[in-house]
C-alpha atoms as an extended CHARMM CRD file, in Angstrom:
* protein
*
       282  EXT
         1         1  MET       CA            -86.3380000000       58.3370000000      -25.7550000000  PROA      1               0.0000000000
         2         2  ALA       CA            -84.3670000000       59.1310000000      -22.7240000000  PROA      2               0.0000000000
         3         3  VAL       CA            -80.5680000000       59.1150000000      -23.2390000000  PROA      3               0.0000000000
         4         4  PRO       CA            -78.7710000000       56.3440000000      -21.2950000000  PROA      4               0.0000000000
         5         5  LYS       CA            -76.4030000000       57.5160000000      -18.8930000000  PROA      5               0.0000000000
         6         6  VAL       CA            -73.0260000000       55.9090000000      -17.8930000000  PROA      6               0.0000000000
         7         7  ALA       CA            -70.7750000000       56.9680000000      -14.9070000000  PROA      7               0.0000000000
         8         8  ALA       CA            -67.1830000000       56.7400000000      -16.3990000000  PROA      8               0.0000000000
         9         9  ILE       CA            -64.6600000000       56.2220000000      -13.6790000000  PROA      9               0.0000000000
        10        10  HSD       CA            -61.2250000000       56.8530000000      -15.3740000000  PROA      10              0.0000000000
        11        11  ASP       CA            -58.2850000000       59.2180000000      -15.4360000000  PROA      11              0.0000000000
        12        12  LEU       CA            -58.0990000000       62.1430000000      -17.7140000000  PROA      12              0.0000000000
        13        13  SER       CA            -54.8220000000       62.0260000000      -19.7490000000  PROA      13              0.0000000000
        14        14  GLY       CA            -54.2180000000       65.3880000000      -21.8060000000  PROA      14              0.0000000000
        15        15  LEU       CA            -52.1010000000       63.2840000000      -24.3900000000  PROA      15              0.0000000000
        16        16  GLY       CA            -52.5470000000       59.8130000000      -25.5000000000  PROA      16              0.0000000000
        17        17  LYS       CA            -56.0890000000       59.5060000000      -26.6430000000  PROA      17              0.0000000000
        18        18  CYS       CA            -57.1260000000       57.1440000000      -23.9340000000  PROA      18              0.0000000000
        19        19  SER       CA            -59.3270000000       56.8650000000      -20.7350000000  PROA      19              0.0000000000
        20        20  LEU       CA            -61.9970000000       59.6330000000      -20.4930000000  PROA      20              0.0000000000
        21        21  THR       CA            -60.6590000000       61.3470000000      -23.9140000000  PROA      21              0.0000000000
        22        22  ALA       CA            -61.7060000000       58.0120000000      -25.7350000000  PROA      22              0.0000000000
        23        23  ALA       CA            -64.7280000000       57.1040000000      -23.4740000000  PROA      23              0.0000000000
        24        24  VAL       CA            -66.4030000000       60.4170000000      -23.6720000000  PROA      24              0.0000000000
        25        25  PRO       CA            -66.5640000000       61.0390000000      -27.3600000000  PROA      25              0.0000000000
        26        26  VAL       CA            -67.2570000000       57.4140000000      -28.3170000000  PROA      26              0.0000000000
        27        27  LEU       CA            -70.2230000000       57.0430000000      -25.6290000000  PROA      27              0.0000000000
        28        28  SER       CA            -71.7150000000       60.5250000000      -26.8850000000  PROA      28              0.0000000000
        29        29  ALA       CA            -71.3280000000       59.3890000000      -30.5490000000  PROA      29              0.0000000000
        30        30  MET       CA            -73.4270000000       56.1770000000      -29.5910000000  PROA      30              0.0000000000
        31        31  GLY       CA            -76.1880000000       58.3190000000      -27.9570000000  PROA      31              0.0000000000
        32        32  VAL       CA            -74.9300000000       57.7000000000      -24.4100000000  PROA      32              0.0000000000
        33        33  GLN       CA            -74.4010000000       60.4580000000      -21.7550000000  PROA      33              0.0000000000
        34        34  ALA       CA            -70.9210000000       60.1650000000      -20.2150000000  PROA      34              0.0000000000
        35        35  CYS       CA            -70.7690000000       61.4300000000      -16.7220000000  PROA      35              0.0000000000
        36        36  PRO       CA            -67.0140000000       61.5420000000      -15.8330000000  PROA      36              0.0000000000
        37        37  LEU       CA            -65.6230000000       60.6560000000      -12.5340000000  PROA      37              0.0000000000
        38        38  PRO       CA            -62.0080000000       61.3500000000      -13.0040000000  PROA      38              0.0000000000
        39        39  THR       CA            -59.5680000000       59.1470000000      -10.6930000000  PROA      39              0.0000000000
        40        40  ALA       CA            -56.4510000000       61.2760000000      -11.7110000000  PROA      40              0.0000000000
        41        41  VAL       CA            -55.3650000000       64.0030000000      -14.1240000000  PROA      41              0.0000000000
        42        42  LEU       CA            -52.2730000000       63.4470000000      -16.2170000000  PROA      42              0.0000000000
        43        43  SER       CA            -50.1990000000       65.4330000000      -18.4460000000  PROA      43              0.0000000000
        44        44  ASN       CA            -50.1770000000       62.2080000000      -20.7320000000  PROA      44              0.0000000000
        45        45  GLN       CA            -50.5740000000       58.7190000000      -20.5040000000  PROA      45              0.0000000000
        46        46  THR       CA            -47.8030000000       56.7980000000      -18.5920000000  PROA      46              0.0000000000
        47        47  GLY       CA            -46.4350000000       55.0350000000      -21.7960000000  PROA      47              0.0000000000
        48        48  PHE       CA            -44.5600000000       58.3020000000      -22.5100000000  PROA      48              0.0000000000
        49        49  PRO       CA            -41.0650000000       58.6510000000      -21.0510000000  PROA      49              0.0000000000
        50        50  SER       CA            -42.4100000000       60.9570000000      -18.3930000000  PROA      50              0.0000000000
        51        51  TYR       CA            -45.5930000000       62.3870000000      -16.9460000000  PROA      51              0.0000000000
        52        52  ALA       CA            -47.0940000000       64.5050000000      -14.1680000000  PROA      52              0.0000000000
        53        53  CYS       CA            -50.0150000000       63.0870000000      -12.3630000000  PROA      53              0.0000000000
        54        54  VAL       CA            -52.5300000000       64.7160000000       -9.7440000000  PROA      54              0.0000000000
        55        55  ASP       CA            -54.2190000000       61.6340000000       -7.9030000000  PROA      55              0.0000000000
        56        56  LEU       CA            -57.7860000000       62.6850000000       -7.0930000000  PROA      56              0.0000000000
        57        57  SER       CA            -58.4490000000       60.1690000000       -4.6850000000  PROA      57              0.0000000000
        58        58  ARG       CA            -59.4910000000       62.6880000000       -1.8150000000  PROA      58              0.0000000000
        59        59  HSD       CA            -62.2450000000       63.9570000000       -4.0380000000  PROA      59              0.0000000000
        60        60  LEU       CA            -63.8940000000       60.7260000000       -5.2970000000  PROA      60              0.0000000000
        61        61  ASP       CA            -66.1340000000       60.2880000000       -2.0650000000  PROA      61              0.0000000000
        62        62  ALA       CA            -67.2980000000       63.8290000000       -2.3020000000  PROA      62              0.0000000000
        63        63  PHE       CA            -68.1820000000       63.5190000000       -5.9290000000  PROA      63              0.0000000000
        64        64  THR       CA            -70.1000000000       60.2750000000       -4.9170000000  PROA      64              0.0000000000
        65        65  ARG       CA            -72.0550000000       62.2080000000       -2.2050000000  PROA      65              0.0000000000
        66        66  GLU       CA            -73.0450000000       65.1420000000       -4.3750000000  PROA      66              0.0000000000
        67        67  TRP       CA            -74.2430000000       62.7360000000       -7.2660000000  PROA      67              0.0000000000
        68        68  GLU       CA            -76.3530000000       60.9610000000       -4.6250000000  PROA      68              0.0000000000
        69        69  LYS       CA            -77.8700000000       64.4360000000       -3.5070000000  PROA      69              0.0000000000
        70        70  ARG       CA            -78.7720000000       64.7530000000       -7.1210000000  PROA      70              0.0000000000
        71        71  GLY       CA            -80.7230000000       61.6240000000       -7.0660000000  PROA      71              0.0000000000
        72        72  VAL       CA            -78.9800000000       60.4300000000      -10.3560000000  PROA      72              0.0000000000
        73        73  ARG       CA            -79.5630000000       57.0340000000      -11.6510000000  PROA      73              0.0000000000
        74        74  PHE       CA            -77.0640000000       55.5220000000      -14.0600000000  PROA      74              0.0000000000
        75        75  ASP       CA            -77.7040000000       52.8060000000      -16.8960000000  PROA      75              0.0000000000
        76        76  GLY       CA            -74.0400000000       51.9230000000      -16.5330000000  PROA      76              0.0000000000
        77        77  VAL       CA            -70.9820000000       52.2900000000      -14.6020000000  PROA      77              0.0000000000
        78        78  TYR       CA            -67.6720000000       52.0360000000      -16.4440000000  PROA      78              0.0000000000
        79        79  THR       CA            -64.3880000000       51.7460000000      -14.7500000000  PROA      79              0.0000000000
        80        80  GLY       CA            -60.8720000000       52.0830000000      -15.9530000000  PROA      80              0.0000000000
        81        81  PHE       CA            -57.5710000000       53.2860000000      -14.5580000000  PROA      81              0.0000000000
        82        82  LEU       CA            -57.6280000000       53.4560000000      -10.8300000000  PROA      82              0.0000000000
        83        83  CYS       CA            -54.5300000000       54.7510000000       -8.8550000000  PROA      83              0.0000000000
        84        84  GLY       CA            -54.3340000000       52.1270000000       -6.3830000000  PROA      84              0.0000000000
        85        85  ALA       CA            -56.2170000000       49.8790000000       -3.6780000000  PROA      85              0.0000000000
        86        86  ARG       CA            -57.6060000000       52.9200000000       -1.8510000000  PROA      86              0.0000000000
        87        87  GLN       CA            -59.3360000000       54.2070000000       -5.0270000000  PROA      87              0.0000000000
        88        88  VAL       CA            -60.7160000000       50.5480000000       -5.4500000000  PROA      88              0.0000000000
        89        89  ARG       CA            -62.4010000000       50.9000000000       -2.0820000000  PROA      89              0.0000000000
        90        90  MET       CA            -63.8900000000       54.2500000000       -3.1740000000  PROA      90              0.0000000000
        91        91  VAL       CA            -65.1910000000       52.8180000000       -6.2600000000  PROA      91              0.0000000000
        92        92  GLU       CA            -66.9670000000       50.0400000000       -4.2700000000  PROA      92              0.0000000000
        93        93  ARG       CA            -68.5980000000       52.5780000000       -1.9580000000  PROA      93              0.0000000000
        94        94  PHE       CA            -69.7750000000       54.2150000000       -5.1570000000  PROA      94              0.0000000000
        95        95  LEU       CA            -71.2140000000       50.9590000000       -6.3110000000  PROA      95              0.0000000000
        96        96  ASP       CA            -73.2130000000       50.4790000000       -3.0240000000  PROA      96              0.0000000000
        97        97  ARG       CA            -75.0280000000       53.7620000000       -3.6620000000  PROA      97              0.0000000000
        98        98  PHE       CA            -75.4530000000       53.6800000000       -7.5770000000  PROA      98              0.0000000000
        99        99  TYR       CA            -75.1390000000       50.0450000000       -8.7410000000  PROA      99              0.0000000000
       100       100  LEU       CA            -78.9020000000       49.0150000000       -8.8630000000  PROA      100             0.0000000000
       101       101  PRO       CA            -80.8230000000       46.2550000000      -10.2990000000  PROA      101             0.0000000000
       102       102  GLY       CA            -80.6360000000       46.6620000000      -14.1670000000  PROA      102             0.0000000000
       103       103  THR       CA            -77.4560000000       48.8510000000      -13.9770000000  PROA      103             0.0000000000
       104       104  LEU       CA            -74.5570000000       47.4500000000      -16.1700000000  PROA      104             0.0000000000
       105       105  LEU       CA            -70.9980000000       47.3480000000      -14.4950000000  PROA      105             0.0000000000
       106       106  LEU       CA            -68.0820000000       47.1130000000      -16.8220000000  PROA      106             0.0000000000
       107       107  VAL       CA            -64.9080000000       46.9320000000      -15.3750000000  PROA      107             0.0000000000
       108       108  ASP       CA            -61.7400000000       47.2320000000      -17.4630000000  PROA      108             0.0000000000
       109       109  PRO       CA            -59.1890000000       46.2100000000      -15.0250000000  PROA      109             0.0000000000
       110       110  VAL       CA            -56.3380000000       48.2890000000      -15.9060000000  PROA      110             0.0000000000
       111       111  LEU       CA            -53.1100000000       46.3570000000      -14.6250000000  PROA      111             0.0000000000
       112       112  GLY       CA            -50.4310000000       45.9710000000      -17.1950000000  PROA      112             0.0000000000
       113       113  ASP       CA            -49.4790000000       44.9160000000      -20.7380000000  PROA      113             0.0000000000
       114       114  ASN       CA            -47.0600000000       43.0960000000      -22.7900000000  PROA      114             0.0000000000
       115       115  GLY       CA            -46.7340000000       40.3760000000      -20.1320000000  PROA      115             0.0000000000
       116       116  LYS       CA            -45.7390000000       42.8840000000      -17.3700000000  PROA      116             0.0000000000
       117       117  LEU       CA            -47.4400000000       44.5320000000      -14.5250000000  PROA      117             0.0000000000
       118       118  TYR       CA            -47.3980000000       48.4560000000      -14.8830000000  PROA      118             0.0000000000
       119       119  PRO       CA            -44.6820000000       49.9210000000      -12.5650000000  PROA      119             0.0000000000
       120       120  VAL       CA            -47.1970000000       52.0680000000      -10.7010000000  PROA      120             0.0000000000
       121       121  PHE       CA            -48.9750000000       48.8240000000       -9.3730000000  PROA      121             0.0000000000
       122       122  GLY       CA            -48.0450000000       45.9940000000       -7.0350000000  PROA      122             0.0000000000
       123       123  ARG       CA            -49.6580000000       42.7000000000       -5.9860000000  PROA      123             0.0000000000
       124       124  THR       CA            -52.0040000000       44.6090000000       -3.4050000000  PROA      124             0.0000000000
       125       125  MET       CA            -53.5840000000       46.4770000000       -6.4200000000  PROA      125             0.0000000000
       126       126  CYS       CA            -54.0390000000       43.0490000000       -8.1650000000  PROA      126             0.0000000000
       127       127  ASP       CA            -55.5640000000       41.5890000000       -5.0180000000  PROA      127             0.0000000000
       128       128  SER       CA            -58.0970000000       44.6940000000       -4.5880000000  PROA      128             0.0000000000
       129       129  LEU       CA            -59.0760000000       44.6620000000       -8.3770000000  PROA      129             0.0000000000
       130       130  LYS       CA            -60.2780000000       41.0680000000       -7.9930000000  PROA      130             0.0000000000
       131       131  SER       CA            -62.8340000000       42.3580000000       -5.5140000000  PROA      131             0.0000000000
       132       132  LEU       CA            -64.0960000000       44.6870000000       -8.1880000000  PROA      132             0.0000000000
       133       133  VAL       CA            -64.0310000000       42.1640000000      -10.8970000000  PROA      133             0.0000000000
       134       134  ALA       CA            -66.2940000000       39.8360000000       -8.6730000000  PROA      134             0.0000000000
       135       135  ARG       CA            -68.8770000000       42.4680000000       -8.6590000000  PROA      135             0.0000000000
       136       136  ALA       CA            -68.8350000000       43.2100000000      -12.3980000000  PROA      136             0.0000000000
       137       137  ASP       CA            -71.1340000000       42.0490000000      -15.0500000000  PROA      137             0.0000000000
       138       138  VAL       CA            -68.6240000000       42.4600000000      -17.6980000000  PROA      138             0.0000000000
       139       139  ILE       CA            -64.7640000000       42.5750000000      -17.7230000000  PROA      139             0.0000000000
       140       140  THR       CA            -62.4450000000       43.4310000000      -20.4990000000  PROA      140             0.0000000000
       141       141  PRO       CA            -58.8620000000       42.5920000000      -19.3800000000  PROA      141             0.0000000000
       142       142  ASN       CA            -56.1610000000       42.2600000000      -22.0060000000  PROA      142             0.0000000000
       143       143  LEU       CA            -54.1600000000       39.1330000000      -22.1860000000  PROA      143             0.0000000000
       144       144  THR       CA            -51.6340000000       40.5030000000      -19.5770000000  PROA      144             0.0000000000
       145       145  GLU       CA            -54.4100000000       41.4040000000      -17.1420000000  PROA      145             0.0000000000
       146       146  ALA       CA            -56.2350000000       38.3130000000      -17.7840000000  PROA      146             0.0000000000
       147       147  CYS       CA            -53.1800000000       36.3090000000      -16.7480000000  PROA      147             0.0000000000
       148       148  ILE       CA            -52.5850000000       38.5150000000      -13.5070000000  PROA      148             0.0000000000
       149       149  LEU       CA            -56.0570000000       38.0390000000      -12.4710000000  PROA      149             0.0000000000
       150       150  ALA       CA            -56.1810000000       34.4680000000      -13.1150000000  PROA      150             0.0000000000
       151       151  ASP       CA            -52.8810000000       33.2820000000      -12.4050000000  PROA      151             0.0000000000
       152       152  GLY       CA            -52.0700000000       32.2220000000      -16.0400000000  PROA      152             0.0000000000
       153       153  ASP       CA            -49.0250000000       31.6780000000      -17.8920000000  PROA      153             0.0000000000
       154       154  TYR       CA            -48.6860000000       34.7950000000      -20.1090000000  PROA      154             0.0000000000
       155       155  ALA       CA            -45.6430000000       33.4710000000      -22.2110000000  PROA      155             0.0000000000
       156       156  SER       CA            -47.5870000000       30.1680000000      -23.0000000000  PROA      156             0.0000000000
       157       157  VAL       CA            -50.8550000000       31.6080000000      -23.6870000000  PROA      157             0.0000000000
       158       158  ALA       CA            -49.3600000000       34.4120000000      -25.9560000000  PROA      158             0.0000000000
       159       159  ARG       CA            -47.3870000000       32.0020000000      -28.0440000000  PROA      159             0.0000000000
       160       160  ALA       CA            -50.3560000000       29.6100000000      -28.6160000000  PROA      160             0.0000000000
       161       161  GLN       CA            -51.6410000000       29.1740000000      -32.1690000000  PROA      161             0.0000000000
       162       162  SER       CA            -55.3720000000       28.8390000000      -31.0480000000  PROA      162             0.0000000000
       163       163  LEU       CA            -57.5680000000       30.7910000000      -28.9040000000  PROA      163             0.0000000000
       164       164  GLU       CA            -58.2440000000       27.7280000000      -26.5400000000  PROA      164             0.0000000000
       165       165  PRO       CA            -56.0680000000       29.0620000000      -23.6370000000  PROA      165             0.0000000000
       166       166  VAL       CA            -57.4130000000       32.3930000000      -23.7030000000  PROA      166             0.0000000000
       167       167  TRP       CA            -60.9690000000       30.9940000000      -23.5000000000  PROA      167             0.0000000000
       168       168  GLU       CA            -59.7330000000       28.9530000000      -20.5630000000  PROA      168             0.0000000000
       169       169  LEU       CA            -58.5780000000       31.9400000000      -18.8190000000  PROA      169             0.0000000000
       170       170  ALA       CA            -62.0270000000       33.7980000000      -19.6910000000  PROA      170             0.0000000000
       171       171  GLU       CA            -63.7710000000       30.7760000000      -18.0100000000  PROA      171             0.0000000000
       172       172  ARG       CA            -61.6500000000       31.1080000000      -14.9900000000  PROA      172             0.0000000000
       173       173  LEU       CA            -62.3070000000       34.6510000000      -14.8430000000  PROA      173             0.0000000000
       174       174  ALA       CA            -65.7970000000       34.0940000000      -15.2030000000  PROA      174             0.0000000000
       175       175  GLY       CA            -65.8000000000       31.9350000000      -12.1690000000  PROA      175             0.0000000000
       176       176  MET       CA            -64.9990000000       34.9440000000      -10.0710000000  PROA      176             0.0000000000
       177       177  GLY       CA            -68.1400000000       36.4770000000      -10.7550000000  PROA      177             0.0000000000
       178       178  PRO       CA            -68.6460000000       38.3830000000      -14.0210000000  PROA      178             0.0000000000
       179       179  ARG       CA            -71.3670000000       37.0000000000      -16.5130000000  PROA      179             0.0000000000
       180       180  THR       CA            -69.2370000000       38.1520000000      -19.6660000000  PROA      180             0.0000000000
       181       181  VAL       CA            -65.4980000000       38.1600000000      -19.8100000000  PROA      181             0.0000000000
       182       182  ILE       CA            -63.8580000000       39.5400000000      -23.0570000000  PROA      182             0.0000000000
       183       183  VAL       CA            -59.9710000000       39.0700000000      -23.2380000000  PROA      183             0.0000000000
       184       184  THR       CA            -58.9500000000       41.7370000000      -25.6230000000  PROA      184             0.0000000000
       185       185  GLY       CA            -56.0600000000       42.3990000000      -28.1650000000  PROA      185             0.0000000000
       186       186  VAL       CA            -54.9950000000       38.8170000000      -28.4820000000  PROA      186             0.0000000000
       187       187  HSD       CA            -52.5710000000       38.4410000000      -31.5550000000  PROA      187             0.0000000000
       188       188  ARG       CA            -53.3220000000       35.2500000000      -33.6460000000  PROA      188             0.0000000000
       189       189  GLY       CA            -51.9740000000       35.2420000000      -36.9980000000  PROA      189             0.0000000000
       190       190  ASP       CA            -53.0060000000       38.4660000000      -38.8340000000  PROA      190             0.0000000000
       191       191  LEU       CA            -55.9270000000       39.1800000000      -36.5430000000  PROA      191             0.0000000000
       192       192  ILE       CA            -56.3120000000       40.8660000000      -33.3220000000  PROA      192             0.0000000000
       193       193  CYS       CA            -58.8340000000       38.8610000000      -31.5810000000  PROA      193             0.0000000000
       194       194  ASN       CA            -61.2300000000       39.5100000000      -28.6970000000  PROA      194             0.0000000000
       195       195  ALA       CA            -62.1510000000       36.3370000000      -27.1300000000  PROA      195             0.0000000000
       196       196  GLY       CA            -65.3330000000       36.1350000000      -25.3360000000  PROA      196             0.0000000000
       197       197  PHE       CA            -67.0990000000       33.7430000000      -22.8510000000  PROA      197             0.0000000000
       198       198  ASP       CA            -70.6870000000       34.1250000000      -21.7450000000  PROA      198             0.0000000000
       199       199  ALA       CA            -71.0150000000       32.3980000000      -18.2980000000  PROA      199             0.0000000000
       200       200  ARG       CA            -74.8890000000       32.2470000000      -18.5750000000  PROA      200             0.0000000000
       201       201  THR       CA            -74.9170000000       30.2290000000      -21.5730000000  PROA      201             0.0000000000
       202       202  GLY       CA            -71.3700000000       28.5850000000      -21.6610000000  PROA      202             0.0000000000
       203       203  ARG       CA            -70.9650000000       29.9900000000      -25.0880000000  PROA      203             0.0000000000
       204       204  ARG       CA            -67.5170000000       30.9530000000      -26.4010000000  PROA      204             0.0000000000
       205       205  PHE       CA            -67.1610000000       33.7560000000      -29.2620000000  PROA      205             0.0000000000
       206       206  SER       CA            -64.3950000000       35.6920000000      -30.7310000000  PROA      206             0.0000000000
       207       207  VAL       CA            -64.4770000000       39.0120000000      -32.7910000000  PROA      207             0.0000000000
       208       208  GLY       CA            -61.3060000000       40.3100000000      -34.3480000000  PROA      208             0.0000000000
       209       209  ASN       CA            -59.7260000000       42.9620000000      -36.6240000000  PROA      209             0.0000000000
       210       210  ARG       CA            -57.0520000000       42.7400000000      -39.0660000000  PROA      210             0.0000000000
       211       211  SER       CA            -53.5330000000       43.5510000000      -37.8600000000  PROA      211             0.0000000000
       212       212  VAL       CA            -52.5280000000       46.6670000000      -39.9550000000  PROA      212             0.0000000000
       213       213  GLY       CA            -49.3600000000       47.8160000000      -40.7480000000  PROA      213             0.0000000000
       214       214  SER       CA            -46.4750000000       47.2300000000      -38.5620000000  PROA      214             0.0000000000
       215       215  GLY       CA            -48.5520000000       45.6860000000      -35.8590000000  PROA      215             0.0000000000
       216       216  ARG       CA            -47.5560000000       48.2270000000      -33.1400000000  PROA      216             0.0000000000
       217       217  SER       CA            -49.6690000000       48.7910000000      -30.0500000000  PROA      217             0.0000000000
       218       218  PHE       CA            -51.2370000000       52.0010000000      -29.9220000000  PROA      218             0.0000000000
       219       219  SER       CA            -52.2560000000       53.9250000000      -26.8440000000  PROA      219             0.0000000000
       220       220  GLY       CA            -55.9880000000       54.0000000000      -26.2910000000  PROA      220             0.0000000000
       221       221  THR       CA            -57.1550000000       51.0540000000      -28.3300000000  PROA      221             0.0000000000
       222       222  GLY       CA            -58.2090000000       48.7740000000      -25.4360000000  PROA      222             0.0000000000
       223       223  ASP       CA            -60.1790000000       51.8250000000      -24.1000000000  PROA      223             0.0000000000
       224       224  LEU       CA            -61.8860000000       52.6840000000      -27.4660000000  PROA      224             0.0000000000
       225       225  LEU       CA            -62.8490000000       49.0900000000      -27.6160000000  PROA      225             0.0000000000
       226       226  ALA       CA            -64.2530000000       48.7610000000      -24.1680000000  PROA      226             0.0000000000
       227       227  SER       CA            -66.0520000000       52.1230000000      -24.5240000000  PROA      227             0.0000000000
       228       228  VAL       CA            -67.7470000000       50.9550000000      -27.5300000000  PROA      228             0.0000000000
       229       229  LEU       CA            -68.8470000000       47.7100000000      -25.7460000000  PROA      229             0.0000000000
       230       230  CYS       CA            -70.3330000000       49.7880000000      -22.9870000000  PROA      230             0.0000000000
       231       231  GLY       CA            -72.0290000000       52.0650000000      -25.1570000000  PROA      231             0.0000000000
       232       232  GLY       CA            -73.5950000000       49.0560000000      -27.1220000000  PROA      232             0.0000000000
       233       233  LEU       CA            -74.4680000000       47.0740000000      -24.1980000000  PROA      233             0.0000000000
       234       234  VAL       CA            -76.4710000000       49.9310000000      -22.3910000000  PROA      234             0.0000000000
       235       235  ARG       CA            -78.3100000000       50.5040000000      -25.5900000000  PROA      235             0.0000000000
       236       236  GLY       CA            -79.4250000000       46.8010000000      -25.7120000000  PROA      236             0.0000000000
       237       237  GLU       CA            -77.1170000000       45.4260000000      -28.1520000000  PROA      237             0.0000000000
       238       238  THR       CA            -75.2300000000       42.1250000000      -27.8550000000  PROA      238             0.0000000000
       239       239  ALA       CA            -71.5150000000       42.0420000000      -26.9270000000  PROA      239             0.0000000000
       240       240  GLU       CA            -70.7420000000       40.5270000000      -30.3290000000  PROA      240             0.0000000000
       241       241  ALA       CA            -72.5250000000       43.3670000000      -32.1680000000  PROA      241             0.0000000000
       242       242  ALA       CA            -70.7070000000       45.9700000000      -30.2460000000  PROA      242             0.0000000000
       243       243  LEU       CA            -67.5300000000       44.2750000000      -30.6140000000  PROA      243             0.0000000000
       244       244  GLU       CA            -68.1000000000       44.2010000000      -34.2430000000  PROA      244             0.0000000000
       245       245  LYS       CA            -68.4960000000       48.0360000000      -34.2860000000  PROA      245             0.0000000000
       246       246  ALA       CA            -65.2500000000       48.4320000000      -32.1310000000  PROA      246             0.0000000000
       247       247  ALA       CA            -63.3600000000       46.3150000000      -34.6700000000  PROA      247             0.0000000000
       248       248  ARG       CA            -64.3720000000       48.4580000000      -37.5850000000  PROA      248             0.0000000000
       249       249  LEU       CA            -63.4810000000       51.6030000000      -35.6440000000  PROA      249             0.0000000000
       250       250  LEU       CA            -60.0690000000       50.1400000000      -34.5580000000  PROA      250             0.0000000000
       251       251  GLU       CA            -59.2350000000       48.9830000000      -38.1020000000  PROA      251             0.0000000000
       252       252  ALA       CA            -59.7950000000       52.2940000000      -39.7110000000  PROA      252             0.0000000000
       253       253  ALA       CA            -58.1640000000       54.4180000000      -36.9740000000  PROA      253             0.0000000000
       254       254  ILE       CA            -55.1010000000       52.2230000000      -36.8150000000  PROA      254             0.0000000000
       255       255  SER       CA            -54.7310000000       52.2550000000      -40.6690000000  PROA      255             0.0000000000
       256       256  ASP       CA            -54.6460000000       55.9370000000      -40.5370000000  PROA      256             0.0000000000
       257       257  ALA       CA            -52.3250000000       56.0890000000      -37.6430000000  PROA      257             0.0000000000
       258       258  GLU       CA            -49.8390000000       53.8380000000      -39.5660000000  PROA      258             0.0000000000
       259       259  ALA       CA            -50.2380000000       55.7610000000      -42.9290000000  PROA      259             0.0000000000
       260       260  ASP       CA            -49.4600000000       58.9490000000      -40.9750000000  PROA      260             0.0000000000
       261       261  GLY       CA            -46.3470000000       57.4470000000      -39.0500000000  PROA      261             0.0000000000
       262       262  THR       CA            -47.9860000000       58.2970000000      -35.6310000000  PROA      262             0.0000000000
       263       263  ASP       CA            -46.1290000000       57.7840000000      -32.6420000000  PROA      263             0.0000000000
       264       264  PRO       CA            -47.9100000000       54.7180000000      -30.7580000000  PROA      264             0.0000000000
       265       265  ASN       CA            -47.9040000000       56.7720000000      -27.5040000000  PROA      265             0.0000000000
       266       266  GLU       CA            -50.2270000000       59.5220000000      -29.1830000000  PROA      266             0.0000000000
       267       267  GLY       CA            -52.9850000000       57.0730000000      -29.8300000000  PROA      267             0.0000000000
       268       268  VAL       CA            -55.2530000000       56.8230000000      -33.0290000000  PROA      268             0.0000000000
       269       269  PRO       CA            -57.2210000000       59.3250000000      -34.8170000000  PROA      269             0.0000000000
       270       270  PHE       CA            -60.5070000000       57.6430000000      -34.1110000000  PROA      270             0.0000000000
       271       271  GLU       CA            -62.2590000000       61.2260000000      -34.3280000000  PROA      271             0.0000000000
       272       272  ASN       CA            -62.1890000000       60.6820000000      -37.9800000000  PROA      272             0.0000000000
       273       273  HSD       CA            -64.3420000000       57.5060000000      -37.8000000000  PROA      273             0.0000000000
       274       274  LEU       CA            -66.8920000000       58.2050000000      -35.1300000000  PROA      274             0.0000000000
       275       275  ASP       CA            -69.6550000000       58.0160000000      -37.8140000000  PROA      275             0.0000000000
       276       276  LEU       CA            -69.2110000000       54.0180000000      -37.9560000000  PROA      276             0.0000000000
       277       277  LEU       CA            -70.8230000000       54.2420000000      -34.4280000000  PROA      277             0.0000000000
       278       278  ILE       CA            -73.7440000000       56.3560000000      -35.1940000000  PROA      278             0.0000000000
       279       279  GLY       CA            -77.1220000000       55.1420000000      -36.3950000000  PROA      279             0.0000000000
       280       280  LYS       CA            -79.0500000000       51.8530000000      -35.7720000000  PROA      280             0.0000000000
       281       281  GLU       CA            -76.7450000000       49.8350000000      -38.0450000000  PROA      281             0.0000000000
       282       282  GLY       CA            -73.4650000000       51.7250000000      -36.7780000000  PROA      282             0.0000000000
């Protein structure tokens, strides 16, 4: 059986267990070849007090041309952190060459968290990402990103008791083009919910994991979830089945991080639990 290939267009952070350092091992464990297209190289993820960053924008088109020469075909394209509007345009040129019938495009629209836009981004980036979202098959915004993209009121949605306003956001985002929208990391009671909407059927769904320990937000957990989802989808699993795997992985890894007193910026020890992703039943 041929191993599915996914082009993973993310940054590479030396510390923080996020982006490519999450995507590559997760996809590999799921029997998927991850083909990294790094957008930037960082000393550590940006949640630390400081970081060094090398923007690789000037190399992305060259990578695209070389891969085109190789005649490679991808079963999936999976995008994450992009350095700005210029990189969004470069990714769109990449898609013009490699996003073919039968290819999955999963966009994780990295823009912000905890109700705020990341300081490195402005409104131009938000508007540019909307064009990428419109081309996607699946998007995985967190609640902040969903509100930014759909012009939602973060404060009111975050304090709601039910998932109704989250699903409403997901439906608005689906109206932009994606066939599946999953709003990730929504806290409701003692659950961290991932609220999904399938635009083809009009069906709403939710898969969650227990909020463990202090309930702190750890670096890379959203990337882990999106990576498991991507791996599952290119292997023919349903979104819900893939999200269930992701929930089990996150519960176990966050429990370990809490028990060890890990700094949230360092991420979670998911490496100890990759076996949950291996095999027919995960």
